[in-house]
C-alpha positions in Angstrom: -29.1 81.5 -45.7 -26.5 79.8 -43.6 -29.2 78.1 -41.5 -30.6 76.5 -44.7 -27.4 74.7 -45.6 -28.1 71.7 -43.3 -31.6 71.3 -44.6 -30.5 71.5 -48.2 -27.7 69.0 -47.6 -30.1 66.6 -45.7 -32.7 66.8 -48.6 -30.0 66.1 -51.2 -28.6 63.3 -49.1 -32.0 61.7 -48.9 -32.5 62.0 -52.7 -29.1 60.5 -53.4 -29.6 57.5 -51.1 -33.0 56.9 -52.7 -31.5 56.9 -56.1 -33.0 60.1 -57.4 -29.8 61.2 -59.2 -28.5 58.2 -61.2 -27.1 60.5 -63.9 -25.7 63.2 -61.7 -27.0 66.1 -59.7 -28.4 69.3 -61.2 -26.1 72.3 -61.3 -25.8 74.7 -58.4 -27.8 77.4 -60.1 -30.7 75.0 -60.9 -30.7 73.7 -57.3 -30.5 77.3 -56.0 -33.7 78.1 -57.9 -35.4 75.0 -56.6 -34.6 75.7 -53.0 -35.0 79.5 -53.2 -31.5 80.4 -52.1 -28.4 81.8 -53.8 -26.0 79.4 -55.5 -23.3 80.0 -52.8 -25.6 78.4 -50.2 -26.1 75.4 -52.4 -22.4 75.2 -53.1 -21.7 75.0 -49.4 -24.3 72.3 -48.9 -22.7 70.3 -51.8 -19.3 70.8 -50.1 -20.7 69.1 -47.1 -21.7 66.1 -49.2 -18.4 66.1 -50.9 -16.5 66.0 -47.5 -18.7 63.1 -46.5 -17.6 61.2 -49.5 -21.1 60.9 -50.9 -20.6 62.9 -54.1 -17.7 64.0 -56.3 -17.5 67.3 -58.2 -15.4 67.6 -61.3 -14.9 70.6 -63.4 -16.9 70.3 -66.7 -18.1 66.8 -65.7 -20.6 68.0 -63.1 -21.5 66.5 -59.7 -22.1 62.8 -59.5 -22.8 60.2 -56.8 -19.7 58.4 -55.9 -19.4 54.8 -57.2 -21.7 55.8 -60.0 -25.2 55.2 -58.5 -27.6 55.1 -55.7 -26.9 53.5 -52.3 -29.3 50.6 -51.6 -31.2 51.7 -48.5 -30.7 48.3 -46.8 -26.9 48.6 -47.2 -26.6 52.2 -45.9 -25.7 53.1 -42.4 -26.3 56.8 -41.4 -23.7 58.2 -39.1 -24.9 61.3 -37.2 -22.2 63.5 -35.9 -22.0 66.9 -34.3 -20.2 68.9 -36.9 -18.1 71.3 -34.8 -15.2 70.0 -36.8 -14.5 67.7 -39.7 -14.6 64.1 -38.5 -11.6 63.2 -40.7 -9.3 66.0 -39.5 -10.0 65.7 -35.7 -7.4 63.6 -34.0 -9.9 61.8 -31.7 -13.0 61.4 -34.0 -10.9 60.4 -37.1 -9.7 57.2 -35.2 -13.3 56.3 -34.2 -14.5 57.0 -37.8 -11.8 54.9 -39.4 -12.5 51.9 -37.2 -16.2 52.2 -37.9 -15.8 52.6 -41.7 -13.4 49.7 -42.0 -15.9 47.4 -40.3 -18.8 48.7 -42.3 -16.9 48.2 -45.6 -15.9 44.7 -44.5 -19.5 43.7 -44.2 -20.6 45.4 -47.4 -22.3 48.5 -45.8 -21.7 52.1 -46.7 -21.6 55.0 -44.2 -23.5 58.2 -45.0 -22.4 61.1 -42.7 -25.1 63.5 -41.4 -23.5 66.5 -39.8 -25.3 68.5 -37.1 -24.4 71.8 -35.4 -24.9 72.9 -31.8 -25.1 76.1 -29.8 -21.5 76.9 -28.8 -22.6 78.1 -25.3 -25.2 75.6 -24.2 -24.0 72.6 -26.3 -27.6 71.9 -27.3 -28.0 70.6 -30.9 -29.8 72.7 -33.6 -32.4 70.3 -34.8 -34.9 72.6 -36.5 -33.8 71.5 -40.0 -32.6 68.0 -39.0 -33.6 65.2 -41.4 -32.6 61.5 -41.7 -31.9 59.5 -44.9 -33.2 56.1 -45.8 -30.9 53.7 -44.0 -30.7 50.2 -42.5 -29.3 51.5 -39.3 -27.9 54.6 -37.5 -24.8 55.3 -35.4 -24.9 58.4 -33.2 -21.2 59.4 -33.1 -20.4 61.4 -29.9 -23.9 62.9 -29.6 -26.3 61.9 -26.7 -28.9 64.6 -26.5 -32.3 63.0 -25.7 -34.2 64.9 -28.4 -32.0 63.4 -31.0 -32.0 59.9 -29.5 -35.8 60.0 -29.4 -36.0 61.1 -33.1 -33.7 58.3 -34.1 -35.5 55.7 -32.0 -38.8 56.7 -33.6 -37.4 56.3 -37.1 -38.0 52.6 -36.8 -34.5 51.3 -37.6 -31.8 49.9 -35.3 -29.3 52.3 -33.9 -26.4 52.6 -31.5 -24.5 55.4 -29.8 -20.7 55.6 -29.6 -18.1 57.1 -27.3 -19.8 59.0 -24.5 -22.0 56.9 -22.2 -25.7 57.7 -22.3 -27.4 57.9 -18.9 -30.3 55.6 -20.0 -29.0 52.0 -19.9 -31.8 51.1 -22.3 -30.0 53.0 -25.1 -27.7 50.6 -27.0 -24.2 52.0 -26.8 -20.5 51.4 -27.1 -18.9 53.7 -24.6 -15.6 54.4 -22.8 -15.2 53.9 -19.1 -12.6 56.3 -17.7 -13.2 55.4 -14.0 -10.1 53.2 -13.4 -7.9 55.1 -15.8 -8.4 58.5 -14.2 -8.4 56.9 -10.8 -4.9 55.5 -11.5 -3.8 58.9 -12.8 -4.9 60.6 -9.6 -3.1 57.9 -7.5 0.0 58.5 -9.6 0.0 62.2 -8.9 -0.9 61.8 -5.2 2.0 59.4 -4.7 4.3 62.2 -5.9 3.0 64.6 -3.3 0.4 66.4 -5.5 -2.4 67.6 -3.3 -4.1 70.3 -5.4 -5.0 68.4 -8.5 -7.1 70.5 -10.8 -9.6 69.3 -13.4 -10.2 71.0 -16.8 -13.3 69.7 -18.7 -17.1 69.5 -18.5 -18.3 69.7 -14.9 -22.0 70.5 -15.9 -24.1 69.7 -18.9 -27.6 70.4 -20.2 -27.4 67.3 -22.5 -26.8 64.1 -20.6 -25.0 63.1 -17.4 -23.0 60.6 -19.4 -20.8 63.4 -20.8 -19.7 64.1 -17.3 -18.1 60.7 -16.7 -14.5 62.0 -16.7 -15.4 64.6 -14.1 -17.2 61.9 -12.0 -14.1 59.7 -12.2 -11.9 62.5 -11.2 -14.2 63.5 -8.3 -14.3 59.9 -7.0 -10.5 59.5 -7.2 -9.7 62.8 -5.5 -12.1 62.2 -2.7 -10.2 59.1 -1.7 -7.5 61.5 -0.4 -9.2 64.8 0.5 -12.3 66.9 0.1 -12.9 68.2 -3.4 -12.0 71.9 -3.8 -14.4 73.6 -6.3 -11.7 76.3 -6.9 -9.7 73.6 -8.7 -12.4 73.0 -11.3 -12.3 74.7 -14.8 -15.6 74.0 -16.7 -15.2 73.8 -20.5 -16.7 72.0 -23.4 -14.5 69.9 -25.7 -14.0 72.7 -28.3 -10.6 73.9 -29.5 -9.9 77.2 -27.8 -12.5 76.6 -25.2 -10.2 75.8 -22.3 -7.9 78.8 -22.3 -10.4 81.2 -20.6 -11.5 78.5 -18.2 -7.9 77.8 -17.1 -7.1 81.5 -16.7 -10.1 82.0 -14.5 -9.2 79.0 -12.4 -5.6 80.2 -12.0 -6.8 83.5 -10.7 -8.4 81.6 -7.8 -5.8 78.9 -7.0 -2.4 77.6 -8.0 -2.7 73.8 -8.5 0.3 71.5 -8.2 -1.1 69.0 -10.9 -3.8 68.9 -13.5 -6.1 66.4 -15.2 -7.3 67.5 -18.7 -10.4 65.8 -20.0 -9.6 66.4 -23.6 -6.1 65.9 -25.1 -6.6 68.3 -28.0 -6.9 71.2 -25.5 -3.5 70.5 -23.9 -1.6 73.1 -25.9 -3.8 76.0 -24.7 -3.8 74.6 -21.1 0.0 74.3 -21.0 0.3 77.8 -22.4 -2.0 79.1 -19.7 0.1 77.4 -17.0 3.3 78.8 -18.6 1.9 82.4 -18.5 1.1 81.9 -14.9 4.7 80.6 -14.2 3.5 77.1 -13.3 5.5 74.0 -14.3 3.3 71.2 -13.0 2.4 67.7 -14.1 -0.5 67.6 -16.7 -2.2 64.3 -17.5 -4.6 64.3 -20.5 -7.3 61.9 -21.4 -8.0 60.2 -24.7 -4.4 59.3 -25.7 -4.2 61.2 -29.0 -1.1 62.7 -30.6 -1.0 66.4 -30.1 1.5 68.7 -32.0 3.8 70.3 -29.5 3.0 67.9 -26.7 5.4 65.0 -26.0 4.0 61.7 -27.1 5.9 59.8 -24.3 3.9 61.3 -21.3 1.5 60.0 -18.6 -1.9 59.8 -20.2 -5.3 58.1 -19.9 -5.8 56.5 -23.3 -9.1 55.3 -24.8 -9.3 52.6 -27.5 -10.9 54.9 -30.1 -10.5 52.7 -33.2 -11.9 49.7 -31.4 -14.9 51.7 -30.3 -15.8 52.6 -33.9 -15.3 49.1 -35.1 -17.3 47.6 -32.3 -20.2 50.0 -32.7 -20.5 49.1 -36.4 -20.2 45.4 -35.7 -22.8 45.3 -33.0 -25.2 47.3 -35.2 -24.7 45.0 -38.2 -25.1 41.9 -36.0 -28.5 43.2 -34.8 -29.6 44.1 -38.3 -28.7 40.8 -39.9 -29.8 38.6 -37.1 -33.0 40.7 -36.5 -32.4 41.2 -32.8 -31.8 44.0 -30.3 -28.5 45.9 -30.4 -26.2 45.0 -27.6 -24.2 47.4 -25.5 -20.5 47.2 -24.5 -18.1 49.3 -22.4 -14.4 49.8 -23.3 -11.9 50.5 -20.6 -9.6 53.6 -20.8 -6.2 52.8 -19.4 -3.6 55.0 -17.6 -0.2 54.8 -19.3 2.9 56.2 -17.5 
């Protein structure tokens, strides 16, 4: 039943966008009968749409489309996001989302969020029940798997990807470039006598080489000084709780004297692992987000997240309204001492 939730949410999303429910959605029990599931499964699908801001549910008043009616297809932008967390509660993605939504609203477009899930081990998206809504354009927010990109490209509307670079330069994208920022961070640590600089983040991927750009930047920077030591690498996906085991395994092999963390939101578990091992060493995170329990005034490689979301929306709208190809742009992440 859980696997049917994304398909039910996608079908309801498609109906809402097409104007099928001008007077409100049927009740959960009626929808459960239609889809052949129990009402709890429908409730969870409706909760997704509520979290996206597409519908509102009021006791005794029923479930209605927000703003009282259908979304005109030519003013709707579908945002496709890997739903390992809520986009609004995540300290990184919420900034990108807000920048994007502000720009879409300014130009009179409305975002519709389409949440995907992925295998927690491989990172590959679950696309069996994936469906898109009627939209003028699409933004792939932080997802770069080729199967998804091909499906979106074949949908016949303009699209753009945001955040992680995609290996194929023909794919329109707004992406971060961490090369100089991480390079400066390694220079900063090396100037202070750090020789064993560890890296915690993705060092291999089944999705796209673009997601490994932070590792590539680290590798290039370290090799200016010495041969890269594989014992100093801790491979982990950007999931909360994912770094703890990888760091513990690395610390059983070697004791680093500094560390580059690819994802700021994993800093608390990384720092805790170092503390348990009795190591008090410099740790430099990437992204530049505020993390509870981690000093805000610290060396960090910071990415212009809000600008990325706004620029992705602006370039897509420009291409839609001027009927031309979507342009790509790179945004520089900067090292801040």
